[in-house]
C-alpha positions as CSV (number, residue, x, y, z in Angstrom):
1,M,-9.2,-22.0,3.3
2,R,-6.2,-24.4,3.0
3,E,-6.1,-26.4,-0.2
4,V,-7.6,-29.9,0.3
5,P,-5.5,-32.8,-1.1
6,C,-6.8,-34.6,-4.1
7,E,-6.7,-37.9,-2.2
8,I,-9.3,-36.7,0.3
9,I,-11.5,-35.3,-2.5
10,E,-11.3,-38.7,-4.3
11,D,-12.5,-40.4,-1.1
12,I,-15.5,-38.1,-0.9
13,L,-16.4,-38.2,-4.6
14,P,-18.5,-41.3,-4.4
15,L,-20.6,-39.7,-1.7
16,Y,-20.8,-36.5,-3.7
17,V,-21.9,-38.3,-6.8
18,D,-24.6,-40.2,-4.8
19,D,-25.6,-36.9,-3.2
20,V,-25.4,-38.3,0.3
21,C,-22.6,-36.2,1.8
22,S,-23.1,-33.2,4.1
23,E,-23.5,-29.7,2.8
24,E,-20.1,-28.7,4.1
25,S,-18.4,-31.6,2.2
26,K,-20.4,-30.8,-0.9
27,N,-19.2,-27.2,-0.9
28,M,-15.6,-28.3,-0.3
29,V,-15.8,-30.8,-3.3
30,E,-17.3,-28.2,-5.6
31,E,-14.7,-25.7,-4.6
32,H,-11.9,-28.2,-5.4
33,L,-13.5,-29.3,-8.7
34,S,-13.6,-25.7,-9.9
35,H,-9.9,-25.6,-10.4
36,C,-8.7,-29.3,-10.4
37,E,-9.0,-30.8,-13.9
38,Q,-7.8,-34.2,-12.7
39,C,-10.5,-34.6,-10.1
40,Q,-13.1,-33.2,-12.6
41,M,-12.3,-36.0,-15.0
42,K,-12.7,-38.6,-12.2
43,W,-16.0,-37.0,-11.2
44,K,-17.3,-37.1,-14.8
45,R,-16.3,-40.8,-15.2
46,M,-18.1,-41.6,-12.0
47,K,-21.2,-39.8,-13.2
48,A,-21.0,-41.6,-16.6
49,D,-20.7,-45.0,-14.9
50,L,-23.5,-44.3,-12.3
51,P,-26.3,-46.9,-12.8
52,I,-29.9,-45.7,-13.0
53,T,-31.0,-47.2,-9.7
54,E,-32.2,-46.0,-6.4
55,K,-29.6,-44.1,-4.5
56,K,-27.9,-46.0,-1.7
57,R,-28.3,-44.9,1.9
58,V,-24.8,-44.3,3.2
59,D,-23.9,-44.3,6.9
60,S,-23.3,-40.7,8.0
61,T,-20.3,-41.8,10.0
62,T,-18.3,-42.3,6.8
63,D,-18.6,-38.6,6.0
64,D,-17.6,-37.7,9.6
65,R,-14.5,-39.8,9.3
66,L,-13.5,-38.0,6.2
67,I,-14.0,-34.6,7.8
68,K,-11.9,-35.7,10.8
69,R,-9.2,-37.0,8.5
70,M,-9.1,-33.6,6.8
71,A,-9.0,-31.8,10.1
72,A,-6.1,-34.0,11.3
73,T,-4.2,-33.3,8.1
74,W,-4.6,-29.5,8.5
75,K,-3.6,-29.6,12.1
76,Q,-0.5,-31.6,11.4
77,G,0.5,-29.2,8.6
78,R,0.0,-26.2,10.9
79,K,2.1,-27.9,13.6
80,K,5.0,-28.6,11.2
81,S,4.9,-25.0,9.9
82,F,5.0,-23.7,13.4
83,V,8.0,-25.8,14.4
84,K,9.8,-24.9,11.2
85,G,9.2,-21.2,11.7
86,I,10.5,-21.4,15.3
87,S,13.6,-23.3,14.2
88,I,14.4,-20.8,11.4
89,S,13.9,-17.9,13.8
90,A,16.2,-19.4,16.4
91,L,18.9,-20.1,13.8
92,T,18.6,-16.5,12.4
93,F,18.8,-15.0,15.9
94,A,21.9,-17.2,16.8
95,F,23.6,-16.2,13.6
96,L,23.0,-12.5,14.1
97,F,24.1,-12.7,17.7
98,L,27.4,-14.4,16.8
99,A,27.9,-12.0,14.0
100,Y,27.5,-9.1,16.5
101,L,29.9,-10.7,19.0
102,G,32.5,-11.4,16.2
103,L,32.4,-7.8,14.8
104,F,32.0,-5.7,18.0
105,Q,32.9,-7.7,21.1
106,W,35.5,-10.4,20.4
107,Q,39.1,-9.1,20.6
108,I,40.4,-10.9,17.5
109,T,42.3,-8.2,15.5
110,S,45.9,-7.5,16.4
111,V,47.3,-3.9,16.1
112,P,50.2,-3.8,13.6
113,A,53.6,-3.2,15.2
114,D,54.2,-0.2,13.0
115,K,51.2,1.5,14.5
116,A,52.9,1.5,17.9
117,E,55.8,3.7,19.2
118,I,57.8,2.2,22.0
119,S,59.9,4.7,24.1
120,D,61.4,5.4,27.5
121,V,62.3,1.7,28.0
122,S,63.9,1.2,31.5
123,E,64.2,-1.3,34.3
124,T,63.8,-1.4,38.0
125,G,66.1,-3.1,40.5
126,D,63.8,-6.1,41.0
127,G,63.6,-7.1,37.3
128,K,60.6,-5.1,36.0
129,I,60.9,-3.8,32.4
130,M,59.1,-0.5,32.0
131,Y,58.2,1.2,28.7
132,H,55.9,3.9,27.2
133,L,53.5,2.7,24.6
134,N,51.9,5.1,22.0
135,I,49.4,3.6,19.5
136,D,48.8,6.5,17.1
137,D,46.2,5.1,14.6
138,G,43.4,6.9,16.3
139,Y,41.4,3.8,17.4
140,S,40.9,2.3,20.9
141,V,42.7,-0.8,22.2
142,N,40.6,-3.0,24.4
143,T,43.1,-5.7,25.5
144,L,46.8,-6.3,25.9
145,K,47.5,-10.0,25.5
146,Y,50.6,-11.6,26.9
147,S,52.1,-14.8,25.5
148,L,55.4,-16.6,25.7
149,D,56.7,-19.0,23.0
150,D,59.0,-22.0,23.3
151,N,62.1,-19.8,22.4
152,G,61.6,-17.6,25.4
153,D,60.1,-14.7,23.3
154,F,57.5,-12.8,25.3
155,Y,54.9,-10.9,23.2
156,I,52.7,-8.0,24.2
157,T,49.9,-7.9,21.6
158,A,47.3,-5.2,21.5
159,K,43.8,-6.5,20.6
160,R,40.6,-4.9,19.3
161,P,37.4,-6.0,17.6
162,V,36.9,-6.1,13.8
163,V,34.8,-3.0,14.0
164,K,37.1,-0.4,15.6
165,E,36.1,2.4,17.9
166,K,37.6,5.8,18.1
167,A,40.1,6.3,20.9
168,Q,38.8,8.1,23.9
169,P,40.7,11.0,25.5
170,L,41.2,9.3,28.9
171,S,42.1,5.8,27.5
172,T,45.4,4.4,28.9
173,L,46.0,1.3,26.8
174,E,46.8,3.3,23.6
175,K,49.0,5.8,25.3
176,G,50.8,5.4,28.6
177,Y,53.4,3.5,30.7
178,D,53.3,-0.2,31.2
179,F,55.6,-2.8,32.6
180,I,56.5,-6.5,32.5
181,D,57.5,-8.1,35.8
182,I,60.0,-10.7,34.4
183,P,60.5,-12.7,37.6
184,E,56.7,-12.9,38.1
185,Q,56.0,-14.0,34.5
186,E,58.8,-16.6,34.6
187,N,57.3,-18.0,37.8
188,I,53.8,-18.1,36.3
189,R,54.9,-19.7,33.1
190,S,57.7,-21.9,34.4
191,Q,60.0,-20.7,31.6
192,K,62.8,-18.1,31.2
193,I,62.1,-14.9,29.2
194,K,64.9,-14.0,26.8
195,A,63.3,-11.1,25.0
196,I,60.1,-8.9,25.1
197,Y,58.4,-7.8,21.9
198,F,55.4,-5.7,21.0
199,G,53.2,-7.4,18.4
200,T,53.2,-11.0,17.2
201,S,55.8,-13.5,16.0
202,D,55.2,-12.4,12.4
203,D,55.0,-8.7,13.1
204,R,57.0,-7.4,16.0
205,T,59.0,-4.6,17.6
206,L,61.8,-5.4,20.1
207,I,61.3,-3.8,23.6
208,W,64.0,-5.7,25.5
209,K,66.3,-8.7,25.3
210,K,68.5,-10.4,27.8
211,G,71.8,-8.7,28.2
212,M,70.5,-5.3,27.0
213,E,71.7,-2.4,29.1
214,L,68.8,-0.1,30.1
215,P,68.6,3.0,32.3
216,D,67.0,2.9,35.7
217,A,63.2,3.6,35.6
218,S,62.4,7.2,36.2
219,E,60.7,8.3,39.3
220,E,57.7,9.4,37.3
221,A,57.3,6.0,35.7
222,K,57.6,4.2,39.1
223,E,55.2,6.5,40.8
224,R,52.5,5.6,38.3
225,F,52.5,2.0,39.6
226,G,53.4,2.7,43.2
227,F,56.9,1.3,43.0
């Protein structure tokens, strides 16, 4: 049974001392007095001060009101505990879900430039720069992110989650040909591209810069993209 507050016991004590409370209330008071010294002292003082007169007849509705008050207190406590439990569970679930996304799904880790080998850089007659990318650290790459800064430097950044997965044999982002369509990117971004890098502004490998002489793209490379 839930612990009854001392305030409620104190309200019932006069009825208990007069022996006019219900059997249920009597049992509840005696259970509380068995371990509460403070209420025991108040009960003893009441007994000592009790005049030797005929016991008063108390309206039974007083006892009923006290029982209803206790029931309301218990109900309110259970409701608060339930709401608190639901809130804690929801916050815990949200935290675990965000942690899962952050570790396994969000592409937030950049592959270092020294883990990538750039080779077979060439160009097509319509302004596409082609290259072969080989990321040799043994882990998969989920995304290639393109960005262009105010200086006209175009970055190709390989992204993966914090928790890395082993590279799959048929994966193409870690090993394979790719290209940058310079006229198309300049049109999309309304800015001229002066150089192309793999990596980030703080960690990068040059692929191409304006004025660099490049060989024509091989037929093998062009056939991969249907050029």
